[in-house]
N, C-alpha and C positions, 0 to 999 in steps of 0.2 A: 351313794357315794362312799368309798372305804376311808375310813379315819386315817390321818396322818401318822405314820411310825417317826420317831424321831432318835436320836440316837444318844447315850450316855456316854461322855467322852473324858468326865473328869474323874480321877479316883475317889474324890469325897462323895459322888454321887453312888458311886458302887458302894462305897462305905456305909452310906445312909441305908440302901436298900438292904445290906446284910445286916445290920443292927436291927431292922425290925423284925427279923425273926421269922418271917413267914415264910416257908420254903418247902419244897417237894422235891423228892428224889426219885428217877424212874432209871430203868436201864439205860437209857441214850442219853440223859442230860438232869441238869439239878435246875429247877426253876426258883427262884426269889423274886419276892413280889413287895411294892411298899407303895401305900396311896400317897400322892404327892398333892396335897391341897391347892397348890400353886397351877396343877395342871387340870383341874377338876372342871373349871368354869371354861377353860380354853379348847375343852374336848379332844384333849390331846394324850397320847401314851408315848412314853419313851423305853429305850431296850439298850442293853449293854450284853457283851459277851466277853468270855472268858475261857480259856485252856490253859490249864497249868502243865508246867514242865513234866508231872508226872505221866500225863498222855501220851507224851512221845516227842519225838525231835521237832524243829520249826516248822517242817513240811506236814507233819501229822498237825501239829496246832494250827495252822493256817487250813489246812482241809476240813478240822473241826468247825473252824469258825466261819468257814464260807456256806459249810451247811447248816449251821445254827441261823446266820443270817438270811439263807433263802427261805427256811421254814419259819422264821419271824414275819418275814415281809409277806408268805403267804397266810399264815395264821392268825397273828396278833391283830390284823385290820378287822378280821370277821368274827372274832370270840374274844377278846380280850377288853376289858372294862378300860375305858377312857379315865384319864386322872390319875394312871398307875405307873409306877416304874416297875421295869422287869429286868432281870439279868438272868442270861441263859448260860449256865456253866458245861461245858465239855466233858464228857467221862470218855473212858478208854474204849467203850462201845459204840461210841457216837460215829466215827469215820466209816465203821463196815456195818452200821445197823441200816436195815431199811429203810427209805424216805415216808411210807405210811406208815410205820412202825414208829418213827420219830413224830411224824404229825401227831399219831394216837396219844404218845407220851405226854407232847406239849398240852394238846387237849384234857388229857387227864390231870394234869399237875395245877393247870389253871384251874380247874375245879376244884382241887382239894385247898388251893389258897383262897379261894373264895373271889377269884377275879374273873371267872367265867362269865360271859354274856352270850347268850343265842344270838346268832345274825337276825337282824330284822330285814324282812323282805323289803325292797324298794316299791314305794306307791307310783 
C-alpha cells in the first residue's frame, strides 16, 4: 500500500524546509528536504512545489508545477522516506525535460539528501 502524500500549503512550512539546507540541484529541478519529527510516527510525507518568475510566464510556471506534481505523486510514495517534508523547485529546463529524465533526477536528488528508501515489496 503506497504511503500518503500530503501537500505543504503555508509559507512557514516552505521556509522551514529551506532553512534546513538539505538540497540537491539537478538539471530538471531542485529538491529541498527536511525531517519533520511530527510526521515520523504518522508515517506520512509532505511535499510542496515552487516555480519562480525567472522560469517564465504564468503558463510556463503552471506547466512546471503540474509536471512536478505528477512526478511527486508517482515517485515519492515508492522511494521517499516518511516523516520528511520535500519542496520541489522548478527550473527553466523542467517544462521541456523528458519525464523519464525528471524521474531519474528526483531519485538521484533523494539519494543525495539522504531521503531515499528502496521500495519494499508487498507481502
